[in-house]
PDB file of N, CA, C and O in Angstrom:
ATOM      1  N   MET A   1       6.413  -7.832 -22.070  1.00  0.00           N
ATOM      2  CA  MET A   1       4.983  -8.419 -21.598  1.00  0.00           C
ATOM      3  C   MET A   1       4.227  -7.278 -20.849  1.00  0.00           C
ATOM      4  O   MET A   1       3.068  -7.666 -20.703  1.00  0.00           O
ATOM      5  N   ARG A   2       4.433  -5.718 -20.176  1.00  0.00           N
ATOM      6  CA  ARG A   2       3.820  -4.774 -19.722  1.00  0.00           C
ATOM      7  C   ARG A   2       3.866  -3.700 -20.847  1.00  0.00           C
ATOM      8  O   ARG A   2       3.459  -2.553 -20.663  1.00  0.00           O
ATOM      9  N   SER A   3       4.306  -4.073 -21.842  1.00  0.00           N
ATOM     10  CA  SER A   3       4.447  -2.638 -23.035  1.00  0.00           C
ATOM     11  C   SER A   3       5.256  -1.746 -22.844  1.00  0.00           C
ATOM     12  O   SER A   3       5.238  -0.889 -23.728  1.00  0.00           O
ATOM     13  N   THR A   4       6.161  -1.547 -21.829  1.00  0.00           N
ATOM     14  CA  THR A   4       6.916  -0.715 -21.417  1.00  0.00           C
ATOM     15  C   THR A   4       7.921  -0.295 -21.856  1.00  0.00           C
ATOM     16  O   THR A   4       8.151  -1.086 -22.770  1.00  0.00           O
ATOM     17  N   SER A   5       9.104   0.781 -21.842  1.00  0.00           N
ATOM     18  CA  SER A   5       9.977   0.818 -22.483  1.00  0.00           C
ATOM     19  C   SER A   5      11.184   0.514 -21.726  1.00  0.00           C
ATOM     20  O   SER A   5      11.069   0.714 -20.517  1.00  0.00           O
ATOM     21  N   GLU A   6      12.377   0.056 -22.151  1.00  0.00           N
ATOM     22  CA  GLU A   6      13.516  -0.670 -21.014  1.00  0.00           C
ATOM     23  C   GLU A   6      13.764   0.855 -20.413  1.00  0.00           C
ATOM     24  O   GLU A   6      13.878   0.472 -19.249  1.00  0.00           O
ATOM     25  N   ARG A   7      13.923   2.185 -20.320  1.00  0.00           N
ATOM     26  CA  ARG A   7      14.166   2.910 -19.758  1.00  0.00           C
ATOM     27  C   ARG A   7      13.334   2.999 -18.574  1.00  0.00           C
ATOM     28  O   ARG A   7      13.813   3.215 -17.461  1.00  0.00           O
ATOM     29  N   THR A   8      12.019   2.825 -18.807  1.00  0.00           N
ATOM     30  CA  THR A   8      10.630   2.639 -17.810  1.00  0.00           C
ATOM     31  C   THR A   8      11.118   1.510 -17.023  1.00  0.00           C
ATOM     32  O   THR A   8      11.041   1.761 -15.820  1.00  0.00           O
ATOM     33  N   GLY A   9      11.568   0.418 -17.266  1.00  0.00           N
ATOM     34  CA  GLY A   9      11.655  -1.042 -16.651  1.00  0.00           C
ATOM     35  C   GLY A   9      12.823  -0.423 -15.399  1.00  0.00           C
ATOM     36  O   GLY A   9      12.692  -0.168 -14.202  1.00  0.00           O
ATOM     37  N   ARG A  10      13.886  -0.349 -16.282  1.00  0.00           N
ATOM     38  CA  ARG A  10      15.405   0.526 -15.266  1.00  0.00           C
ATOM     39  C   ARG A  10      14.943   1.324 -14.417  1.00  0.00           C
ATOM     40  O   ARG A  10      15.464   1.247 -13.304  1.00  0.00           O
ATOM     41  N   GLU A  11      13.895   2.298 -14.598  1.00  0.00           N
ATOM     42  CA  GLU A  11      13.897   3.269 -13.640  1.00  0.00           C
ATOM     43  C   GLU A  11      12.685   2.824 -12.326  1.00  0.00           C
ATOM     44  O   GLU A  11      12.360   3.455 -11.320  1.00  0.00           O
ATOM     45  N   GLN A  12      12.291   1.678 -12.772  1.00  0.00           N
ATOM     46  CA  GLN A  12      11.070   0.895 -11.905  1.00  0.00           C
ATOM     47  C   GLN A  12      11.835   0.123 -10.904  1.00  0.00           C
ATOM     48  O   GLN A  12      11.592   0.133  -9.698  1.00  0.00           O
ATOM     49  N   ALA A  13      12.871  -0.616 -11.543  1.00  0.00           N
ATOM     50  CA  ALA A  13      13.921  -1.517 -10.778  1.00  0.00           C
ATOM     51  C   ALA A  13      14.211  -0.450  -9.738  1.00  0.00           C
ATOM     52  O   ALA A  13      13.786  -0.421  -8.583  1.00  0.00           O
ATOM     53  N   ARG A  14      15.089   0.513 -10.406  1.00  0.00           N
ATOM     54  CA  ARG A  14      15.854   1.319  -9.127  1.00  0.00           C
ATOM     55  C   ARG A  14      15.239   1.828  -8.203  1.00  0.00           C
ATOM     56  O   ARG A  14      15.797   2.008  -7.121  1.00  0.00           O
ATOM     57  N   ASN A  15      13.618   2.267  -8.473  1.00  0.00           N
ATOM     58  CA  ASN A  15      12.953   2.683  -7.169  1.00  0.00           C
ATOM     59  C   ASN A  15      12.940   1.274  -6.174  1.00  0.00           C
ATOM     60  O   ASN A  15      13.248   1.204  -4.984  1.00  0.00           O
ATOM     61  N   VAL A  16      12.613   0.509  -6.817  1.00  0.00           N
ATOM     62  CA  VAL A  16      12.373  -0.981  -6.279  1.00  0.00           C
ATOM     63  C   VAL A  16      13.821  -1.148  -5.164  1.00  0.00           C
ATOM     64  O   VAL A  16      13.635  -1.206  -3.949  1.00  0.00           O
ATOM     65  N   TYR A  17      14.967  -1.200  -5.650  1.00  0.00           N
ATOM     66  CA  TYR A  17      16.301  -1.015  -4.983  1.00  0.00           C
ATOM     67  C   TYR A  17      16.060   0.195  -3.766  1.00  0.00           C
ATOM     68  O   TYR A  17      15.748   0.083  -2.581  1.00  0.00           O
ATOM     69  N   ARG A  18      16.246   0.958  -4.309  1.00  0.00           N
ATOM     70  CA  ARG A  18      16.253   2.077  -3.310  1.00  0.00           C
ATOM     71  C   ARG A  18      15.100   1.983  -2.157  1.00  0.00           C
ATOM     72  O   ARG A  18      15.592   2.117  -1.036  1.00  0.00           O
ATOM     73  N   LYS A  19      13.813   1.802  -2.158  1.00  0.00           N
ATOM     74  CA  LYS A  19      12.884   1.387  -1.225  1.00  0.00           C
ATOM     75  C   LYS A  19      13.395   0.020  -0.460  1.00  0.00           C
ATOM     76  O   LYS A  19      13.087  -0.325   0.681  1.00  0.00           O
ATOM     77  N   ALA A  20      13.949  -0.421  -1.055  1.00  0.00           N
ATOM     78  CA  ALA A  20      14.537  -2.162  -0.291  1.00  0.00           C
ATOM     79  C   ALA A  20      15.510  -1.894   0.287  1.00  0.00           C
ATOM     80  O   ALA A  20      15.872  -2.744   1.100  1.00  0.00           O
ATOM     81  N   GLY A  21      16.372  -0.624   0.150  1.00  0.00           N
ATOM     82  CA  GLY A  21      17.794  -0.089   1.009  1.00  0.00           C
ATOM     83  C   GLY A  21      19.088  -0.787   0.220  1.00  0.00           C
ATOM     84  O   GLY A  21      20.145  -0.882   0.844  1.00  0.00           O
ATOM     85  N   VAL A  22      19.013  -1.241  -1.054  1.00  0.00           N
ATOM     86  CA  VAL A  22      19.877  -2.247  -1.548  1.00  0.00           C
ATOM     87  C   VAL A  22      20.534  -1.382  -2.691  1.00  0.00           C
ATOM     88  O   VAL A  22      20.007  -0.292  -2.910  1.00  0.00           O
ATOM     89  N   ALA A  23      21.642  -1.755  -3.452  1.00  0.00           N
ATOM     90  CA  ALA A  23      22.366  -1.282  -4.703  1.00  0.00           C
ATOM     91  C   ALA A  23      21.824  -1.881  -5.809  1.00  0.00           C
ATOM     92  O   ALA A  23      21.642  -1.203  -6.820  1.00  0.00           O
ATOM     93  N   GLY A  24      21.412  -3.544  -5.767  1.00  0.00           N
ATOM     94  CA  GLY A  24      21.229  -3.806  -7.365  1.00  0.00           C
ATOM     95  C   GLY A  24      20.325  -5.014  -6.654  1.00  0.00           C
ATOM     96  O   GLY A  24      19.963  -5.361  -5.530  1.00  0.00           O
ATOM     97  N   ARG A  25      20.160  -5.557  -8.487  1.00  0.00           N
ATOM     98  CA  ARG A  25      19.568  -6.951  -8.631  1.00  0.00           C
ATOM     99  C   ARG A  25      20.417  -7.707  -7.585  1.00  0.00           C
ATOM    100  O   ARG A  25      19.651  -8.280  -6.812  1.00  0.00           O
ATOM    101  N   ALA A  26      21.838  -7.944  -7.240  1.00  0.00           N
ATOM    102  CA  ALA A  26      22.300  -8.826  -6.724  1.00  0.00           C
ATOM    103  C   ALA A  26      22.125  -8.851  -5.133  1.00  0.00           C
ATOM    104  O   ALA A  26      21.901  -9.824  -4.412  1.00  0.00           O
ATOM    105  N   GLU A  27      22.260  -7.760  -4.855  1.00  0.00           N
ATOM    106  CA  GLU A  27      21.897  -7.020  -3.216  1.00  0.00           C
ATOM    107  C   GLU A  27      20.370  -7.744  -3.083  1.00  0.00           C
ATOM    108  O   GLU A  27      20.408  -8.688  -2.294  1.00  0.00           O
ATOM    109  N   LEU A  28      19.436  -7.581  -3.501  1.00  0.00           N
ATOM    110  CA  LEU A  28      18.223  -7.619  -3.535  1.00  0.00           C
ATOM    111  C   LEU A  28      18.044  -9.175  -3.704  1.00  0.00           C
ATOM    112  O   LEU A  28      17.595  -9.921  -2.834  1.00  0.00           O
ATOM    113  N   SER A  29      18.459  -9.540  -4.938  1.00  0.00           N
ATOM    114  CA  SER A  29      18.164 -11.388  -4.599  1.00  0.00           C
ATOM    115  C   SER A  29      18.947 -11.910  -3.562  1.00  0.00           C
ATOM    116  O   SER A  29      18.482 -12.933  -3.062  1.00  0.00           O
ATOM    117  N   ALA A  30      20.173 -11.436  -3.019  1.00  0.00           N
ATOM    118  CA  ALA A  30      20.697 -12.171  -1.354  1.00  0.00           C
ATOM    119  C   ALA A  30      19.742 -11.563  -0.575  1.00  0.00           C
ATOM    120  O   ALA A  30      19.340 -12.463   0.162  1.00  0.00           O
ATOM    121  N   TRP A  31      19.134 -10.528  -0.308  1.00  0.00           N
ATOM    122  CA  TRP A  31      18.338  -9.979   0.492  1.00  0.00           C
ATOM    123  C   TRP A  31      16.934 -11.232   1.037  1.00  0.00           C
ATOM    124  O   TRP A  31      16.427 -11.429   2.141  1.00  0.00           O
ATOM    125  N   PHE A  32      16.667 -11.904  -0.412  1.00  0.00           N
ATOM    126  CA  PHE A  32      15.316 -12.418  -0.100  1.00  0.00           C
ATOM    127  C   PHE A  32      15.865 -13.864  -0.033  1.00  0.00           C
ATOM    128  O   PHE A  32      15.182 -14.620   0.656  1.00  0.00           O
ATOM    129  N   ILE A  33      17.194 -14.507  -0.736  1.00  0.00           N
ATOM    130  CA  ILE A  33      17.491 -15.512  -0.391  1.00  0.00           C
ATOM    131  C   ILE A  33      17.821 -15.793   1.460  1.00  0.00           C
ATOM    132  O   ILE A  33      17.343 -16.752   2.064  1.00  0.00           O
ATOM    133  N   GLU A  34      18.608 -14.864   2.029  1.00  0.00           N
ATOM    134  CA  GLU A  34      18.932 -14.537   3.382  1.00  0.00           C
ATOM    135  C   GLU A  34      17.470 -14.863   4.120  1.00  0.00           C
ATOM    136  O   GLU A  34      17.553 -15.616   5.091  1.00  0.00           O
ATOM    137  N   ASP A  35      16.127 -14.371   3.762  1.00  0.00           N
ATOM    138  CA  ASP A  35      14.921 -13.989   4.499  1.00  0.00           C
ATOM    139  C   ASP A  35      14.688 -15.738   4.581  1.00  0.00           C
ATOM    140  O   ASP A  35      14.486 -16.408   5.593  1.00  0.00           O
ATOM    141  N   LEU A  36      14.798 -16.222   3.083  1.00  0.00           N
ATOM    142  CA  LEU A  36      14.315 -17.735   2.931  1.00  0.00           C
ATOM    143  C   LEU A  36      14.867 -18.650   3.833  1.00  0.00           C
ATOM    144  O   LEU A  36      14.327 -19.660   4.285  1.00  0.00           O
ATOM    145  N   LEU A  37      16.004 -18.210   4.060  1.00  0.00           N
ATOM    146  CA  LEU A  37      17.090 -19.431   4.364  1.00  0.00           C
ATOM    147  C   LEU A  37      17.251 -19.297   6.245  1.00  0.00           C
ATOM    148  O   LEU A  37      17.708 -20.256   6.867  1.00  0.00           O
ATOM    149  N   ALA A  38      16.891 -18.229   6.848  1.00  0.00           N
ATOM    150  CA  ALA A  38      17.015 -17.548   7.976  1.00  0.00           C
ATOM    151  C   ALA A  38      16.185 -18.722   8.855  1.00  0.00           C
ATOM    152  O   ALA A  38      15.206 -19.148   8.243  1.00  0.00           O
ATOM    153  N   PRO A  39      16.364 -19.208   9.936  1.00  0.00           N
ATOM    154  CA  PRO A  39      15.902 -20.226  10.891  1.00  0.00           C
ATOM    155  C   PRO A  39      14.445 -19.440  11.380  1.00  0.00           C
ATOM    156  O   PRO A  39      14.535 -18.240  11.642  1.00  0.00           O
ATOM    157  N   ARG A  40      13.628 -19.853  11.453  1.00  0.00           N
ATOM    158  CA  ARG A  40      12.274 -19.375  12.307  1.00  0.00           C
ATOM    159  C   ARG A  40      11.613 -20.230  13.460  1.00  0.00           C
ATOM    160  O   ARG A  40      11.859 -21.409  13.715  1.00  0.00           O
ATOM    161  N   GLU A  41      10.855 -19.517  14.010  1.00  0.00           N
ATOM    162  CA  GLU A  41      10.467 -19.931  15.377  1.00  0.00           C
ATOM    163  C   GLU A  41       9.266 -20.786  15.008  1.00  0.00           C
ATOM    164  O   GLU A  41       8.571 -20.350  14.090  1.00  0.00           O
ATOM    165  N   PRO A  42       8.856 -22.102  15.660  1.00  0.00           N
ATOM    166  CA  PRO A  42       7.909 -22.334  15.247  1.00  0.00           C
ATOM    167  C   PRO A  42       6.610 -21.813  15.838  1.00  0.00           C
ATOM    168  O   PRO A  42       6.503 -21.620  17.049  1.00  0.00           O
ATOM    169  N   GLU A  43       5.380 -21.530  14.765  1.00  0.00           N
ATOM    170  CA  GLU A  43       4.312 -20.637  14.911  1.00  0.00           C
ATOM    171  C   GLU A  43       3.622 -20.640  16.496  1.00  0.00           C
ATOM    172  O   GLU A  43       3.092 -19.633  16.967  1.00  0.00           O
ATOM    173  N   ASP A  44       3.715 -21.847  17.171  1.00  0.00           N
ATOM    174  CA  ASP A  44       3.192 -22.140  18.382  1.00  0.00           C
ATOM    175  C   ASP A  44       4.360 -21.870  19.618  1.00  0.00           C
ATOM    176  O   ASP A  44       4.059 -22.237  20.754  1.00  0.00           O
ATOM    177  N   ALA A  45       5.710 -21.217  19.376  1.00  0.00           N
ATOM    178  CA  ALA A  45       6.512 -21.216  20.059  1.00  0.00           C
ATOM    179  C   ALA A  45       6.166 -19.880  21.087  1.00  0.00           C
ATOM    180  O   ALA A  45       5.650 -18.875  20.600  1.00  0.00           O
ATOM    181  N   PRO A  46       6.463 -19.950  22.414  1.00  0.00           N
ATOM    182  CA  PRO A  46       6.057 -19.115  23.426  1.00  0.00           C
ATOM    183  C   PRO A  46       7.167 -18.104  23.057  1.00  0.00           C
ATOM    184  O   PRO A  46       8.352 -18.437  23.006  1.00  0.00           O
ATOM    185  N   HIS A  47       6.530 -16.305  22.690  1.00  0.00           N
ATOM    186  CA  HIS A  47       7.269 -15.382  22.874  1.00  0.00           C
ATOM    187  C   HIS A  47       7.627 -14.962  24.110  1.00  0.00           C
ATOM    188  O   HIS A  47       6.969 -15.258  25.107  1.00  0.00           O
ATOM    189  N   PRO A  48       9.060 -13.996  24.153  1.00  0.00           N
ATOM    190  CA  PRO A  48       9.535 -13.740  25.219  1.00  0.00           C
ATOM    191  C   PRO A  48       8.873 -12.428  25.935  1.00  0.00           C
ATOM    192  O   PRO A  48       9.274 -12.058  27.039  1.00  0.00           O
TER     193      PRO A  48
END
């Protein structure tokens, strides 16, 4: 789709993992899933 080599794609993925502080694809996916499933406070809730 982006017309880049496989090596470039892997290097870019490694950079994303490094910046996110994760070891790989599975850990990055878990990080997003945890964020989506985490309970959130209502927008109008008073902050301490």
